[in-house]
PALUMFI-189088 format. One record per residue: x negated, y, z of N, C-alpha, C in turn. Coordinates in pm, whole numbers, plus 50000, padded with zeros to 5 digits. Layout:
! PALUMFI-189088
XYZXYZXYZ/...
This chain:
! PALUMFI-189088
921184913410356919734911310367919034924910376/918204926510475917514939110498916524942110385/916354954810357915334959210263915814962110123/917094959810096917574961809959917494976309916/917434985410014917434999709983916195004209904/915114996509914913875000709847913824997109699/914864990309651914894986309511915874994909433/915584996809306916475004109217916384998109078/917315001408994917294996808856916175003808781/915314996008715914145001608648914265001408496/915394996508444915574996208299916195009108250/916215010508119916775022608056917775018407950/918975023907959919995021207860919725029107733/920175024107618920065031907495920825045107509/920455055107431921125068207444922545068407388/922995057507330924345056707278924865042507301/926175040607303926735027207322926305017807209/925875005907245925444996007146926024982407185/927244980207145927934967907183928574960707065/928084963306944928624956306827928364941306836/927274937606903926904923506914927954915406989/928764921907073929774914607150930884909007062/930984913706937932014908906847931664895406784/930424891006805929984878206748930234867006848/930644855506797931044844506884929904835206918/929074832206822927984822706844926864825206744/925724818806767924574820106678924784811006557/924754816606440925114809206319923944801806257/922724806406277921564799606222920374801406314/919434792206302918264792506389917384804606358/916794810706461915814821106437914494814906394/913544823106359912174818306344911634815706484/911094803806504910564800106635909054802006638/908564807706744907124808506766906814803106905/906084792106909905664786707038904494794707092/904604798807219903474805407286902944796707400/903174783607390902714774107491901194774707511/900484776207401899024775307406898364788307450/899154798907464898644811607517899344815107647/900584819707639901314823907758901504812107854/901874800707799902044788807884900744784507947/899684784307866898384779507915897784788708020/897914801908002897294811208096897974811108232/899164805008239899894804408366899614791508444/898814782408386898544769708452897484771208560/897604763308665896574763208770895244759008711/895284748508630894104743908556894444745108407/893944755308339894234756608196893824744108118/894494742008006894214730307924892794730507869/892194718807859890894717507794891074718507644/889964719007572890024719507427890784707507371/890464695607423891114683407375892614683607404/892984688607522894404689207557895144699407472/894504710607441895134720607355895344715107214/894374707307166894494701207034895664691407030/895804683407136896914673907142898254681207147/898314691907225899554699607236899884706207102/898874711507035899074717706904899694707706806/899174695506805899694685206716901154681806751/901474681806881902854679506923903764690506871/903344703006883904154714306837904404713506687/903384709506613903534707806469904534696706439/904424685706512905334674306492906784678206520/906994686206624908344690706658908924699606549/908044706606475908534714606365908274729506374/907454733906470907134748106480906314752506358/906734763506296906014768906182905154780906220/905354786206340904514796706394904104792806535/902794792706559902264788306688901194798206733/901434804406847900414813106905899364804206972/898154804706921897124795306968896304800707083/896434813807112895714818807227895334833507215/894484837207309893904850707320892404848507303/891924847907178890544843307154889474850907230/889724863707256888714871707326888704869307476/889664861507526889794859707671888744850507730/888324840307655887354830707707886744823007592/885634816107621884984808107518885854796407475/886594790507571887484779407536888544783807437/889114795907460890124801207369889534803607231/888354809507228887684812307101887344799307029/886804789907103886414777007044887614769506988/888744770507057889944763707010890354769106872/890344782206858890694788206729889724783506620/888434783706651887434779606553887574764706516/887884756306614888044742006588889214739506493/890344746106519891504744406432891184748206288/890434759006273890124764106139889044755706072/887934753406142886794746406082887064731706053/887944725506133888274711506109889544709806027/890034720905975891194720905885892394713705947/892714717406071893794711006145895124718506135/895134729706063896334737806052897054734105921/898244728205927898974724905804899254737405720/899404735505591899614746805499900864754805531/901864748105591903124755005618903214760305761/902094760305833902074765105971901214777705980/901764787706048901054800306070900614801006215/899334804206236898834806006371898904820706409/899104823306536899154836806588898114838306697/897384849406695896414852406800896764865906860/896564867106989896954879007063895734887507093/895914900807085894834909907120895384922707181/894724927507281895034940807333894604951307231/895174963207244894804974107155893514980607203/892464972707202891124977407242890134972807137/889244981807097888414979606978887604966706984/886864964407093885994952507097886784939507100/887964939907161888804928007166889404925107028/889804935606958890344933906823889274928006731/888054933306739886974928306652886654913606683/886634910106809886384896106848887504887006796/888704892106795889844884306747889714881406597/889274891106520889054888806378887944878606354/886934878906438885874868806427886434854706448/887394853506541887964840506576888734834206461/889344842406373890194837006268889524837106131/888244840406123887554840305994887604826405931/887874826205802887914813405732889284807305722/890244812405799891604807405790892314813605670/893354807005625894164813005519894844825305576/894474836905523894884849505585896404851105591/897104845905490898564846905490899194837905597/898384828805655898864819805760898324823705898/897964836605912897464841706039898254854206077/898794854406198899414866306255898494871706363/898084884306349897314890806454898284899606531/898444896306657899484902206742898844912506836/899144925006811898604936306885899594940706992/899084944407111900004949507213899324959807301/900144968507357899744977107469900994980307549/900824982407677901974984707765902494998807750/903824999907746904475012907725905405017007838/905595008507939906595011208042906265023608124/907285029608179907125041408264906235038308383/906455026708447905665023008565904185021608531/903895015008418902485013008383901845025908334/902575034108262902015047108219901595055308339/902455055508442902215064008557901235057908657/901335045008679900585038808788899285032108744/899275026208626898125018508582897205026808494/897775032608387896945039608290896835054608318/897825059808392897855074308421897685082508293/898485079108194898455085908064899845090408025/899905100107938901175105507891901765096307784/903015099107751903655091507644902855092407514/902395104507481901655106507357900345098707357/899675098407472898415091007481898635075907467/899695070907526900005056607516900355053107371/901135061707305901475059307165900215059307079/899275067907111898055068807033897245055907044/897265049607159896585036707175897145026507075/898465026207063899105017106968898735020606825/898765033506792898445038006656896995034806621/896085037606712894665034806686894425019806667/895085011806749894954997306735895494992606601/896644998006560897234994306432896324998006316/895715009906324894785014306219893575005006210/893035001106326891864992306326892194978706266/893364973206299893804960606238893864962006086/894404973206039894534975605896893154976105830/892224983405892890884984805837890144971505831/890154964305940889424951605945890034941405849/891354941705835892004932705740891574935705598/891544948705562891134952605427889674949105401/888834950705501887424947005487887254932105459/888204924105511888124909505494888944904605375/889404913905292890164910005174891664911405188/892154915205307893584917205329894364904205338/895674905605356896554893805359897004889505497/896294893805603896714890105737898094895905768/898884888405845900164893605893899944900206028/900734910506054900584918106178901854917306263/901654917706394902744918706490902354929006596/903334936206643903074945906750904114944206861/903644944906988904514944607105904304956907191/905384964507219905324974207328905524966407459/904414961907515904504953607636905324960907742/906044952907823906934958407925908024967107862/908504962407747909574969307676910784971907766/911114962107851912304963407934912204974508038/910984979208067910804990408158910425003308087/910665003307956910325014807872911605022007828/911585035207829912705042707773912915038207628/914125034507594914365028107465913995037207348/914325050107358913995059507251912475060507233/911735059907345910285060707338909695047907277/910235036407316909775023807257909975024007106/911115029307063911385030606919910365039706852/910055050706918909075060206864907715053606843/907265046006941905975039306931905985028806819/907045020606816907135010106713907185016206572/907925027006556908005033506425906665039406384/905905044206481904565049506451903645038406400/903755026606459902965015106414903405010806274/904705010506252905235006706121904745016406013/904645029206045904135039205951902705035905907/901935030205996900545026605963900515014305873/901305004305909901224991505839902014991105708/902994999505692903765000605569904214986805515/905114980305585905554967005543906314967305409/906314956005343907024954205217907834941405224/908754939105129909514926605131908634914105125/907464915305060906564903905048905544903305162/905484913505240904504914005349905144921305468/906054914305534906764920205646905874920705771/906214929305862905534929805991906514925306099/905944921006210906734916506324906674927106434/907814931406479907894939806598908504931306708/907704928706809908104919806918908504928207039/909694925907091910244934007201910364925207324/909304924707404909254914807511910004918607638/910604908307698911084909507835909904905407922/908904914007927907704910608002908054907508147/908954915408201909574912608331911064915208315/911894905608355913344907608349913764918108451/914434928308403914854939208490916344941808487/917064935108399918474938308381919284925808353/920594927608352921464917008306921304915508155/921594903708101921314901107959922014910607862/923214915107897923924923907804923204937207787/922474941507887921704953907875920584952007772/919874940807783918814937807687919364936907545/920514930607529921134929607397921444943407340/921924952407425922204966107379920924973307339/919844971107413918554976907377918084971707241/918254958807218917844952707091918684958206976/919984959406998920854964806893920414979006854/920094987106953919645000706926918355000506844/917404992206883916134991406811916344986706667/917194976906648917474971906513918154982706427/918994990706490919775000806419918895012206368/917885016006446917125028006414915665025406376/915265013206367913875010306332913615013006185/912465019006156912075022006018911875009005939/912195009605811911974998105721912554985305780/913734986205841914294974505910914304962105823/914594963605695914684952105607913334945205586/912254952305617910914946705603910254943705738/911054943905842910564941505978911264929306037/910484920406093911024909006167911094912906314/912304913806367912474917106509912354904406591/911374904406680911064892606760911334895506908/911724885106982911964886107126910994877007200/910594881407316909674873607401910174874407545/911264867207577911834868507711911124860107817/910894866207932910514858808051911764856408135/911604849808248912754844108318912844848408464/912404860508494912324864808634913674864708704/914744867908633916094867808690916844855008655/916154845508595916794832908557917694834008436/917514844408355918424847108244917714847208109/916554840708100915794840807977916574835607857/917314824807877918104819107768919204828707725/919904834507823920964844107791920404856407722/919264861507769918604872707702918364869507554/917864857607529917534853707392918784852207306/919784845307359920994842907280921714856007248/921834864707348922484877507323921614886407235/920314885407252919404893107167919494889207021/919674876206994919864871606856921184877106800/922234876606881923514882306838923354897206806/922444903906877922234918306859921354921606739/920834911306672920074914006550918674908406543/918174902206650916824896806647916704885206549/915494883806492915234873606389914334862406438/913664864506549912564855606587912534854406740/912124842806789912004840406932910634834806964/909954840807061908734835107118909094828707252/908684816307271908964809507396908104797207410/908444789007508907644777107538908534765007560/907924753307556908634741107590908864740907741/910104738307779910494737007920910304749808000/910094761007929910044773807997908764776408076/907664769608043906394772308110905944786508079/905264792908171904764806308148904584813908278/904134826408266903834834608383905024835608477/904734835308606905724836808715906824826108703/908034830408672909134820708656909184814708517/908264818708432908154812508301908724820608187/908444815708066909034821107943910384814607918/911074819707818912324813307780912014799207729/912894789907765912744776007725913324774207584/912454772107488912894770407350913724757807334/913434747407410914214735107400915674737807434/915914744807544917284747907582917974756307475/917284766507426917854775007322918224766807198/917274758807152917484750907030918594740807048/918594733907161919614723707185920984729807209/921044741907263922334748807274922944750807136/922114754607040922604756006902923044742506847/922214732606870922494719006823923854714206874/924134716907001925384712307062926614719107004/926404729906929927514737006864927534734706714/926784724706670926804721006529925934729506440/924914736206499923994744506422922614737806423/922024736106305920704729906295919654739106356/918964734906464917964743606525916654744106448/916504735006351915294734106269914054730706351/914274724206463913234718006545913714704006580/912784694706597913154680806619912804676406761/913844675106844913674670406981914304656707000/914314648706894914984635706898914254625506985/912994628007017912264619007108911824627007229/912784631607307912504640007422911584633207524/911764620207555910854613907651909384614907611/909084613607481907694614507435907174628807450/908024638707424907634652707439907344655707586/908224650807674908024652607818906694646507861/906404634707809905184627507847903934635607812/903864640807689902704648607648902604661407730/903734668307743903754680807818903254679007961/903794669108032903414667108172901954663108184/901474655708088900094650908095899074662008069/899294670407970898284680507935898414693308016/899614696208069899774708308149899694705808298/899864693008337899924689208478901114695808549/902124699508473903394704408525904424693308516/905474694608593906544684708594907824690608537/908514682808456909824686708406910854683208513/911614693008556912574691008664913654681008629/914164674108731915214664208710916454670308647/916704683208671917894690008617917564699208501/916384698208444916024706408329916974703408214/917644713608158918624711008052918064702407940/918834692507901918574683607789917394674107808/916534676507903915304668807915915104662208050/915704667508156915494662008289916044647908303/915484640508396915864626508416917344624708448/917954634608513919324632908562920364641008486/919984647608377920924656908313922094649808244/921954637108214923064629708156923674619908254/923134619408375923564609508473924894613408536/925754603508550927024605408618927094595708735/927124601008858927284592808977928734593109027/929394604309008930764606009055931704596108986/932564590109065933494580209011934414585808904/934974597808927935884603708828935144607208700/933904612008712933114615108593932804602308515/932414591908586932114579208521933324573808447/934464574708510935684569708449936004577408321/935864590708328936154599108211935174596208097/933894594608130932894591508028933194578107963/933494568108046933784554707994934994555007900/936044562107941937234563107857936954570907730/936144581407744935774589307627934984581407525/934074573007575933284564607486934164554407414/935094548607488936004538907426936914545807324/937384557807357938224565307263937454568207135/936214572407150935384575407035935224563106945/935034551607009934884539006935936194535006867/937284535806942938584531606889939044540406773/938804553406786939274563006685938264565206574/937084558806587936024560806488935704575606470/935584582506585935344596806585933934600206536/933824609706446932534614606402932034626006490/932934634606534932574645906619932414641406763/931434647106831931154643406970931984652007064/932884645807141933724652807236933844645407368/932884636907401932954628707522932894637607647/933854636007740933844644307861932534643107940/932094654407994930934655408081929584653308011/929584650607883928334649107810928314659207695/927624670407711927654680707607927074676207474/926124666807478925614660607356925494645607378/925334638307269925084624007277923654621907326/923454615807442922094613907494921154607007395/921704598507309920864591507212920224601107113/920814612707093920264622406998918934628107045/918644627107173917354631707225916534620107281/916834608207234916024596607270916304590507405/917474593607464917854587607591918774575707567/918894567107667919694554907651920784554507757/921954549707716923074548907809922754540007929/922004529107902921784519108005921144524708132/920234534208117919534539408234919744554308258/920364561208165920434575708174921814581308202/922874573808175924204579708184924944574908308/925434562708307926204557608420925234552708528/925254559308642924384555908755925254552408875/924904541908946925764536709053925154539609190/925914546709273925554548509413926844549009495/926764554009618927924553809707929034563409662/928744572109564929744581509512930444576209388/930004564909338930514559809212931894553509228/932494550709116933834544909118933974533109025/935214529009008935504517108930935114518608783/935344530608729935084532708588933624530708551/932724535908636931294534808608930804520508612/931204513308715930774499308726931334491108611/932614493208578933234485808469932534488608337/932204501608313931514505208190930144498608183/929424499008294928094492908298928174477908272/929104471208338929224456808322929604452908179/930444461208115930844458207978929754461507878/929224473807886928274478307786926934471307795/926494468307917925174462407933925194447307930/926284441307986926264426808008927444419407948/928384426407886929474419807814930674415907896/930734419308026931894416008110933004426308089/934134422108037935294430708021936214428708141/935944435408250936634433208376938114436808363/939024428308414940444431708416940684444608493/941684452208451941954465008513942154463708663/942894453408705943174451508848941914448008927/940904443108860939684439008927938694450608946/938804460708861937804471308857937704479008988/938844482209047938824489709171938114481909282/938414469009291937774460609393936254460309374/935824458209250934394457709221933754471209252/934444482009215933924495309242933684497709390/934664494409473934504496009618933424486909674/933324475009617932294465609662930894471409638/930654476809519929354482509486929084495009567/930104503509585929944515509668929504511709808/930134501109862929814496809998928374492110011/927914484509912926524479809915925574491609906/925834500809814924984512509796924944521109922/926114523209982926204531410103925424524910217/925564511910234924884504810342923374504910323/922934503010198921504502610170920924516510148/921814526610135921414540410115920484541609994/920944536209881920134536609760921004535409636/920444539809524921084537609396920944523009357/921984517609293921924503909244921594504209095/920514497909058920124497208918921024487308844/921134488408711922034479508636921834464708665/920574460208672920344446008699920784442208840/920694451708935921154449009071922674447909075/923374456509001924834455708994925254442208938/924604438108832924924425208770924674413708868/923514413908934923174403109027924164402509144/924544414109198925494414609309926854409309265/927284413409146928564408909092928584393709078/927554388309018927534373808992927384365709119/926614370809213926474363709340927784363309416/928554374309411929784375309486930954368209419/931034368609286932254364309216932084352309123/930874349909073930724340308965930354326309016/931124316408968930814302208993930494299609140/931354304609228931194302109372931664287809399/930784279009444931094264609450931034258709590/931344266609692931444261709830932434270609904/933214264609995933134250810049933724239809957/934484243709851935004233609759934204233909629/933564222709600932794221609477933514212509379/933694217309260934324209209156933234201909078/933194188509088932194180709018932614177008876/933894173708861934364169408730935884170308725/936424170408603937874170208588938194165008448/939384159908434939894156708300941404157908301/941964159808180943394162008165944024150808082/945254148008116946094139308034947424146608011/948154142807912949414149407884950544139207879/951584141907956952784133607955953984142607932/954644140507818955784149207785955304163507769/955954172307841955584186507831954654191107941/954124181408020953264185008132951834180208114/950934187608184949534183408192949284176908328/948524166108325948114159508449946614161308462/946204166408574944774168908597944254160108709/943114153708684942404146208787941104153508816/940914157608943939734165208985938884156909079/937544157709062936634152009161936044163809236/936374164209366936034175609450935164171109566/934164179609599933314177209715933524188509814/933844184809940933974194910044933454189410175/932614197110241931994193110368931324179510357/930684177110244929964164710220930844152910179/932134154910174933054144110139933514145709993/933444134909917933834134809777935174127409764/936104133409690937374126609670938004131209538/938854122709484939614125709363941014130309400/941474140809341942814145809365943514147809231/944854146909233945624147509109946744157809125/947004165009015948114174409015948654176008874/949864180308861950444182508729951074196408724/951234201408600951794214608582952114217208437/952724228708409953104231708271951944237308189/950804239008251949564243008183948384237108255/947214237908191946044231708252945684238308384/945644251708388945284258508512946344256508619/947584255608577948674252808671948514239008733/948104229308651947894215708700946754215308801/945654222608773944524223008866944944229308999/945654240408992946064247109115947014238609197/947904231209131948814222309203948054210909268/947044205709201946224195109260945574199909389/945064212209387944414217709506945424220409618/946564226009585947574229009684948154216409748/948344206009667949004193809716948074184509793/946784186309778945844176809837944864183009935/945044195609963944204202510061945104210810151/944504217210248945254226010337945234240610290/944914242310161944774255610105946034259610031/946584271310065947764276409997947424289509926/947854290609802947564302609724948494303109604/948584314509541949334316209417948434323209315/948494318509189947744325209081948524337509038/947844349209041948504361809011948114367508873/946894364408827946424370208702945334361408644/945214362208511944204354208442943804361408314/942484361708286941984367608164940734360208122/940514359407990939324352707940938834359807814/937534358607787936974363807662935594357607642/935084358807522933724354207497932754364307553/931654359407604930624368107658929694372107545/930004383007483929344386607358927964392607375/927644397807495926324403607517925414393407582/924324390507517923344381607577923524367107536/924644361207563924884347107530926244345807464/926284346707332927534346707258928244333307262/927544322607301928174309507300929004306907425/928924315607525929604313107652930924320707661/931794315307746933074321707774933114325707921/933824336707948933994341108086935484341908116/935864336908233937254337208278937344344408411/938464351508431938734358608555940074353608608/940114349608733941344344908796941564352508926/942794357608945943164364109069944204355609140/943974352509268944934345209348945374353809466/946504350609520946924356309649946784345209750/945904346909851945614336109943946674335110052/946474326010146947464323410250947664335210344/946694344610342946824356710425947504367910350/947854365210223948484375510141947514385010077/946204381610076945184390110018944844385609876/944584395309789944164392209653942694388409653/942364378109575940984373509562940694370809415/939604376309367939174374009229938034364009226/938034356009121936924347109095936574347308948/935304344808918934804345208781934104332108749/934384326708633933724314608589933114316508451/931924311108431931244312008301930794298108259/931134294508136930764281408084930884281707931/930214272007867930354271107722931784267707682/932474260407767933854256307740934824265607813/935814270907742936714280707799937584274707910/938004261807895938814255507999937994253808127/936764249508109935894247708225935644261008296/935434271608218935184284708280936394289308360/937614286308312938814290408386938964282608517/938654269508513938704261508635937664266408735/936474269608687935424274608774935804288108835/936504296408757936974309308808937974307408921/938884297708905939854294709010939164290209137/938194281109123937444276409239936694288109305/936134297209225935424308809279936354317309364/937554320009313938524328109388938924321109517/939184308109507939594300309625938474300109729/937264297609686936134296909779935854310409845/936004321209771935814334509830936844336909940/938084332509918939124334010019938774325910144/938304313510126937974304910239936764310210315/935764315010243934584320610307934954332510395/935794341210342936234352910418937054348910540/937944338910523938774334510635937924328410745/936964320010708936094313710808935234324110880/934764334010805933964344610867934774352310970/936034355010938936894362211030937204353811153/937504340711131937794331811243936594330211333/935374330111273934154328911352933934340911442/934294352711391934144364911470935144365411584/936334359911557937374360111658937144349511765/
């Protein structure tokens, strides 16, 4: 691709190797989560949320379990300011929830920010100060030296300290060297340490140093090394909460966050579904659910994902993608025949073995854990599906335990319908097609009535049959009831066939009082034909299944003869 020559790497490696984080295998506990949906997410919307919509979203975030929520940039607009005042004046902030407000390191903006949070419980307010420190912004935007840029941060930190003391103290502070990823790491450390010197954190009053991926500029391991360096050399590290704020420009926001936590970070700022500037912020749902899938409590509750999606889409006017991890409409769907078969077998294995641990193939988590249902979310039938998926659907949804030999035929039948109609078949459509094709097929031979008698070791069956408008009684005998019925048909009609397989069970889903029978015959052409019968009486259902198989064979033969 032409033009690649004008690009270069804009990140800066730490001055020493920082790869201790690579020795860790996984994240052992959840970080502190801070939602920035109402600020970073909101400012990226085509139509920012109204006051009412922000209030609804705030309540959702609280319900999910966020204990830190960035509510906005109060100095940015009247709506932002009013939102902060509404939360405080109407006492909508729970005692265990801390709100965060963002401010540039500019005097009038800082003062306006303090006005916005007056009256709130000061220990439940984080005032988040930032200024850009990157080489590009120093040179191109601000045209200031490193020392001048550091002074902006120091002056802002001092003003926060003064205004807090004037108001009685107690506010929590956070600082971000914006565009950290484009900042020389040693210089970013210098600026952060200068801010820490002003705020003098203690074990009871820690400060937050937020190291944002304002723009992704590197592979995730580079960011992790930068974080490790900052954690290693930051002043008062034990009294500092290291926070990450990854964006997703290179599509690696989740990896940046996970590796950053391994490198020592304590806190993550992100949004639901990754909403945010440009390609978005890191998706907290994906991060949290990744931990969940490895047996780690994320300390957030996404058990009703459909409801969360509904609120999000409504108030942001954004759409959650079909393939969005853990939340998209299709993320648990299996169309492929081999995948469906593996899932079906895995589910049966789990049931048979009474497994507590989730290990079902192709499903990283149990869809039910996020409020999804197997009936509509997992096994999906189209022209790519196979026998396993259809069989699983028929059993789990409708109680049909299809014989193994029958499953392949049914699978191909459904694939053919889907391919011809060029559409997915919904569960009710699969059931209707199955029953129309196989169940209680009563033409050209209709069974009106039958009864059995027993002589010696044999059964004698008398059948009343209607065919082509003609009604007649036929008799046959055999060593079993179904054998007697089949002999009656063979001896009194021009139909030749052999019974090859038979299975029966109670139809436990939907109508527990009914029985279902499956009969396979080999017809006069040597083709296998299945028939299904359903009735309250098991003998009647088996006879009806035999007639269904026979009639399907005759219908197919007549159709072929008609074409010829």
